[in-house]
C-alpha atoms as one frame of an Amber mdcrd trajectory, in Angstrom:
protein
  32.981 117.224  97.593  33.337 113.839  95.688  30.244 115.334  93.191  32.098
 117.644  92.281  33.995 116.446  89.132  35.656 119.421  88.113  37.158 120.078
  91.559  37.766 116.554  92.016  39.867 116.239  88.859  42.165 119.282  89.842
  43.073 117.767  92.975  44.433 114.421  91.213  46.194 116.099  88.614  47.788
 118.676  91.122  48.431 115.573  93.540  46.894 117.762  96.269  47.090 115.502
  99.718  44.749 117.514 101.399  42.180 116.008  99.834  43.246 112.533 101.281
  40.554 110.570 102.938  38.208 113.392 101.707  37.406 111.152  98.411  38.915
 108.886  96.655  39.421 107.877  92.951  38.559 104.806  91.179  39.820 103.965
  88.022  37.550 102.169  85.440  40.084 100.639  83.243  42.561  98.846  86.104
  39.571  98.780  88.493  41.541 100.186  91.487  41.190 103.003  93.746  43.948
 105.508  95.184  43.888 108.857  97.249  43.945 112.090  95.532  47.567 112.372
  96.122  48.889 108.915  94.333  52.211 109.302  92.790  51.217 107.341  89.677
  50.348 109.720  86.441  46.830 110.805  86.691  44.445 108.935  84.633  42.274
 110.369  81.847  39.270 111.880  83.367  36.897 110.177  81.490  37.972 106.914
  83.034  37.899 108.492  86.732  34.839 108.396  89.122  34.897 109.607  92.618
  33.557 108.234  95.969  33.221 109.537  99.434  34.575 106.389 101.178  36.981
 103.367 100.951  34.391 101.464 101.595  32.176 102.665  98.821  34.987 101.762
  96.390  35.064  98.547  97.424  31.406  98.250  97.203  31.764  98.906  93.902
  34.430  96.357  92.882  37.352  98.619  93.008  40.701  97.221  94.895  43.262
  99.280  96.897  46.138 100.775  94.882  48.961  99.421  96.300  51.305 102.272
  95.521  49.668 104.761  97.563  47.416 102.708  99.939  44.461 104.597  99.804
  43.185 102.588 103.074  45.695 103.857 105.196  44.559 107.865 104.421  43.858
 110.386 107.486  39.885 110.432 108.174  37.825 113.023 106.546  37.640 116.308
 108.915  34.193 116.962 108.273  33.397 114.062 110.783  35.018 116.175 113.360
  33.331 119.310 112.468  29.650 118.029 112.041  27.357 117.124 114.941  24.822
 115.636 112.657  23.416 111.704 112.986  25.702 110.621 109.982  28.894 112.071
 111.388  28.192 110.734 114.678  27.507 107.476 113.311  30.879 107.579 111.286
  32.883 108.259 114.719  31.006 105.318 116.002  31.989 103.203 113.628  35.683
 104.521 113.519  35.636 103.551 117.205  34.840  99.960 116.369  30.896  99.943
 117.667  29.955  97.797 115.112  32.658  95.300 115.327  31.466  95.017 118.737
  27.906  95.599 119.008  26.718  95.238 115.447  24.266  97.583 113.125  21.696
  97.096 116.366  24.103  98.617 118.852  24.779 101.355 116.561  21.502 101.750
 116.156  20.787 101.905 119.624  23.495 104.117 120.387  21.893 106.860 118.062
  18.325 106.391 118.677  17.768 105.505 115.021  16.710 102.182 113.249  18.671
 100.146 111.642  16.696 101.099 108.064  17.481 104.251 109.001  21.124 104.064
 109.298  21.528 102.143 106.352  19.809 104.560 104.140  21.559 107.510 105.388
  25.279 106.232 105.321  24.302 104.716 102.119  22.939 108.154 100.416  26.103
 109.939 101.979  29.130 107.698 101.904  27.826 104.621  99.245  28.506 102.120
 101.755  26.218 100.839 105.074  27.741 100.278 108.081  28.309  96.552 107.493
  30.580  97.557 104.690  31.998 100.548 106.544  33.114  98.204 109.500  34.256
  95.868 106.796  36.695  98.055 105.146  38.164  98.982 108.522  38.459  95.568
 109.452  40.400  94.866 106.415  42.643  98.100 107.214  43.588  96.407 111.015
  44.180  92.998 109.611  46.329  94.520 107.301  48.291  96.418 110.207  48.400
  93.363 112.024  49.751  91.416 109.226  52.530  93.685 108.034  53.610  94.375
 111.855  53.375  91.732 113.764  54.597  87.914 113.900  50.918  87.009 115.059
  49.525  83.758 112.984  47.092  84.520 110.625  44.392  82.957 111.849  44.824
  84.627 115.338  44.962  87.876 112.844  41.834  87.216 111.882  39.515  86.941
 115.005  41.664  89.978 116.235  40.534  92.298 112.896  37.089  91.559 113.910
  36.109  88.835 111.304  33.689  86.156 112.248  35.655  83.411 110.215  38.937
  82.867 108.886  37.148  82.183 105.475  36.081  85.527 105.576  39.320  87.307
 106.444  40.761  85.695 103.430  38.057  86.656 100.463  38.294  89.804 102.322
  41.810  90.689 102.108  42.090  89.087  98.562  39.068  91.872  97.518  40.414
  94.556  99.028  44.268  94.213  98.389  44.275  92.195  95.441  46.614  89.523
  97.381  46.256  86.742  99.640  47.094  87.456 103.678  50.406  85.440 103.176
  51.511  87.627 100.391  50.602  90.665 101.636  52.884  89.515 105.079  55.529
  88.363 102.636  55.441  91.856 100.383  55.723  93.698 103.725  58.861  91.265
 104.960  61.652  93.621 107.059  65.086  94.184 105.597  67.839  92.345 107.185
  69.011  93.936 110.224  65.282  95.558 111.164  64.568  95.330 114.364  61.739
  93.404 115.280  59.249  94.721 118.154  58.945  93.348 121.343  56.382  90.471
 121.903  52.666  91.777 121.851  54.069  95.310 120.618  52.817  97.077 117.143
  54.375  99.550 115.570  52.456 101.912 112.828  52.399 105.310 111.380  49.425
 107.371 112.114  49.342 109.816 109.223  47.964 113.385 109.083  47.332 116.252
 106.944  50.132 118.825 107.041  51.516 121.221 108.056  51.324 119.792 111.844
  52.981 121.816 114.871  53.924 119.355 117.445  54.789 121.921 119.958  51.768
 123.012 121.684  49.918 119.130 121.092  52.774 117.087 122.674  54.091 119.971
 125.084  50.277 120.138 126.441  49.929 117.146 126.997  53.685 116.000 128.975
  53.125 119.493 130.989  49.722 117.941 132.291  51.043 114.219 132.676  49.295
 112.514 135.476  51.717 110.401 137.078  51.437 106.687 136.886  48.789 107.212
 133.649  51.101 109.463 131.325  55.018 110.623 130.867  57.380 111.718 128.350
  60.218 109.178 127.961  62.767 109.190 124.923  60.911 111.651 123.224  57.390
 109.950 122.994  54.267 110.658 125.295  53.092 107.389 126.924  50.383 106.382
 128.472  47.867 103.857 129.531  44.959 102.944 127.827  41.692 101.228 129.275
  40.042  99.418 126.603  36.583  97.363 125.821  38.594  93.680 125.680  41.440
  94.798 127.955  44.432  97.318 128.455  47.419  98.768 126.732  50.436 101.010
 126.656  50.717 103.640 123.892  53.902 105.461 122.655  53.421 108.519 120.162
  55.955 110.649 118.895  56.027 113.556 116.163  57.744 112.750 113.308  58.005
 115.075 110.055  55.367 113.363 107.774  53.473 110.864 110.346  53.374 110.115
 113.948  55.388 107.168 115.134  52.954 104.686 117.151  53.736 102.273 119.516
  51.070  99.964 121.149  51.507  96.939 123.278  48.110  95.456 124.025  46.513
  92.559 126.079  44.259  92.079 123.702  44.754  92.563 119.870  40.968  92.779
 119.112  41.482  96.391 120.814  43.754  97.480 118.019  40.747  99.354 115.883
  39.797 101.433 119.389  43.055 101.853 120.359  44.059 103.508 117.069  40.788
 105.292 116.522  41.249 106.961 120.228  45.280 107.876 119.618  43.777 109.900
 116.477  41.553 111.848 118.475  43.803 112.674 121.260  46.108 114.094 118.650
  43.626 115.753 116.378  44.716 113.810 113.302  41.978 114.027 111.221  42.025
 117.602 111.314  42.147 120.015 108.050  44.902 122.318 108.796  44.821 124.263
 105.803  41.182 125.481 106.107  41.412 126.014 109.644  44.784 128.315 109.021
  43.058 130.144 105.996  39.942 130.897 108.044  41.793 132.233 111.470  44.261
 134.197 108.756  41.540 136.145 107.668  41.952 138.028 110.865  45.256 140.596
 110.724  45.444 140.156 114.268  45.643 136.712 114.107  47.780 135.778 110.727
  51.110 136.591 112.560  50.495 133.821 114.939  49.412 131.400 112.006  52.097
 132.488 109.642  55.004 131.800 112.885  53.394 128.040 113.431  51.009 127.023
 110.894  49.120 123.991 111.926  48.190 123.690 115.531  46.093 120.784 116.761
  43.594 120.805 119.234  44.820 117.968 122.270  42.054 115.611 122.706  41.766
 113.048 124.806  41.417 108.516 124.956  38.473 109.214 127.593  36.385 111.353
 127.615  34.725 110.585 131.569  38.467 110.738 132.538  39.385 114.469 131.192
  35.796 115.425 132.621  37.368 114.016 136.173  40.428 116.010 135.211  38.772
 119.282 134.359  37.032 119.394 137.768  40.341 118.643 139.471  42.106 121.591
 137.704  39.240 124.121 138.727  41.237 127.175 139.914  44.528 125.529 140.893
  47.581 125.584 138.835  48.481 122.583 136.415  50.855 120.935 139.142  48.316
 120.848 141.808  45.520 119.506 139.357  48.531 116.912 138.567  48.919 115.937
 142.263  45.167 115.756 143.074  44.653 113.404 139.752  47.856 111.248 140.869
  46.165 110.180 144.397  42.666 109.422 142.525  45.096 107.261 140.510  47.150
 106.040 143.435  43.605 105.067 145.596  41.553 103.462 142.942  43.257 103.102
 139.693  43.815  99.521 137.980  47.529  98.684 138.417  49.343  97.808 135.115
  52.946  96.392 134.407  54.896  98.935 132.078  58.597  96.843 131.549  59.516
  99.557 129.055  58.558 102.886 131.183  57.150 104.078 134.552  53.359 103.808
 134.095  51.519 102.475 136.994  48.061 102.498 136.709  45.046 103.061 134.837
  42.996 106.253 135.424  39.960 105.102 137.551  36.668 104.524 135.502  33.486
 106.671 137.253  31.821 103.482 138.601  35.524 103.202 140.801  35.008 106.994
 142.166  31.426 107.106 142.908  31.462 105.558 146.132  34.725 107.191 147.397
  34.373 109.083 150.652  34.469 113.065 150.265  36.671 113.187 153.288  39.462
 111.831 151.479  39.517 114.098 149.017  42.053 117.376 149.397  39.505 119.395
 147.762  37.223 122.316 148.952  33.848 121.238 150.146  32.491 122.758 146.807
  34.741 121.199 144.498  34.024 117.375 146.385  30.064 118.092 145.774  31.207
 119.069 142.238  33.460 115.775 141.575  31.013 113.207 143.149  27.995 114.397
 141.454  29.900 114.280 138.016  31.415 110.696 138.572  27.621 109.842 139.657
  25.970 111.139 136.553  29.047 109.606 134.698  28.644 106.132 135.927  24.994
 106.093 135.993  24.857 107.226 132.114  22.650 110.270 132.874  25.820 112.007
 131.282  26.972 110.295 128.466  30.385 111.797 126.979  31.089 109.811 123.883
  31.904 110.174 120.029  28.008 109.645 119.398  26.538 112.223 122.055  25.169
 115.307 120.963  27.272 118.377 121.831  24.766 120.567 122.552  22.632 118.605
 124.978  25.942 117.202 126.556  27.102 121.062 127.180  23.212 121.521 128.784
  23.705 118.618 131.211  27.222 119.847 132.590  25.883 123.024 132.685  22.746
 122.108 135.136  25.554 119.950 137.487  26.304 121.991 140.375  30.200 123.792
 140.241  30.222 123.823 136.570  30.394 127.031 134.760  31.211 127.965 131.435
  34.802 127.215 131.594  34.696 123.855 132.798  31.959 123.043 130.117  33.706
 124.768 127.114  36.899 123.228 127.932  35.220 119.373 128.133  33.196 120.458
 124.928  36.731 121.047 123.240  39.093 118.065 124.566  36.293 115.393 125.220
  33.588 115.929 122.857  36.034 117.231 120.311  34.098 120.165 119.282  36.081
 121.974 116.773  34.123 125.248 117.771  34.515 125.400 121.606  35.315 128.671
 122.696  36.840 129.904 126.101  36.545 133.656 126.180  36.323 134.028 129.966
  39.615 131.831 130.341  42.626 134.220 131.917  45.389 132.953 129.323  43.205
 133.726 126.505  42.063 137.101 128.060  45.908 138.176 128.593  46.914 136.863
 124.995  43.900 138.865 123.540  44.928 142.117 125.450  48.680 141.997 123.688
  47.309 141.343 120.515  45.074 144.230 120.864  41.898 141.948 120.403  38.770
 142.667 122.774  39.873 141.475 126.379  36.291 141.306 127.713  34.165 138.102
 126.847  31.767 139.356 125.682  33.528 141.764 123.126  35.586 138.885 122.653
  33.048 136.382 121.703  31.558 138.570 119.126  34.863 139.130 117.417  35.527
 135.612 117.365  32.479 134.881 115.211  34.573 135.420 112.205  36.681 132.469
 113.205  34.054 129.916 113.166  33.840 126.804 112.907  37.568 126.855 114.150
  37.551 128.546 117.318  38.994 125.723 119.401  42.208 126.205 116.996  41.832
 130.151 117.839  42.481 129.152 121.391  45.260 126.925 121.058  47.306 129.842
 118.702  46.117 132.382 121.352  47.341 130.077 124.279  50.725 129.525 122.469
  51.694 133.371 122.945  52.345 132.710 126.725  55.703 130.780 127.731  53.787
 128.279 129.792  55.387 124.828 129.182  52.086 123.673 127.415  53.411 125.163
 124.617  56.592 123.614 124.135  57.867 120.249 123.323  59.670 118.561 125.925
  63.446 118.033 125.048
């Protein structure tokens, strides 16, 4: 996109927010970079240059605009769609892997050399992995500076910087303000209610439109007691994070998602935000999705009635895989009951002074040695569950943001008890594949029949070829024709 100068200029002149995060506008005369929708008067075209990432702008010597705050743009939707190594690398960098494991750790996860990764990212994004991670650290630091009373020295290390001097230099270079000035600029007005100690409040941006009914309805209707809950208009859940654990509350607003995080270790902030964005599919491009689906005359009325549906994701792919097996051929209520029993018996207890959350969902290693007779499941499903958790625990079944989706599908199908439905629901929600499709799902078949679409799996799959690469979003629109609680925002 950033190489198409004419198209980029049109987007900047029209202040098109759809392209926020897709490319960035750098102004040569002011040495400032902005998001395409920046509200200031657009610069002359000859003074603009376009970059594919905030890190590329910073590497070229531009600083972030104080008006539009381009560093807070939604992420580029192409990293969700693409499955190549560059996209997988970007998903890992967003997940904080470079901060925790360095570039060698990133290379190891991708099976590449560090030189290959550097060359590929530099060619496509104008910045290498260290520069991309640095830009993300700067954004994490800004969030902590503006939303918490933490001492600046603690923020430096919590955001992933190796020294206070590096932290100070980076903040000055990226934002043209010292950390102290950045905090003073964000000072809250008199009467503003300060967050509880240890809590971080922030706004998660997204591209409009966003239809919250099926997104939050699905999360609330399938919530596992003790791990998830709907309380005071927000979806709340516990998070198992690299340095500790946390609790997050997410509530839909007109132009953002209100996010409140309580973390035992602030170094987990980047990772927690990344998981929340994947959970709510906030980096999606709803205009592109709906435009493709609206081209089908039978889907068009569904899209027009509630544009901007998202695909509910997960904060932990392994957790969702376990829950998908527990939900095989049973009702939503029964699946919640089975999961709650596992949580009570094997989950790690946590404190939640603000609500009713009690446990972290058990990790695969904690479930790998459980007694099959303790599971109130049919014998075949016990075998399926135990085989799954053991494969997850020993690493033979990786399910992460960098793992190849087709390879993961093949490994899932090779496990006993895994058919197309379970494999595709995991691909859709745990692996984030926007083209995952469930033609054999009973709800999909009923919706298809009611709309006049082919109802048999083979015929529906053939018709759905026109919906690619957004078939997972078509599933959300088809499911929404039913009155099931997953389709309704809780009161």
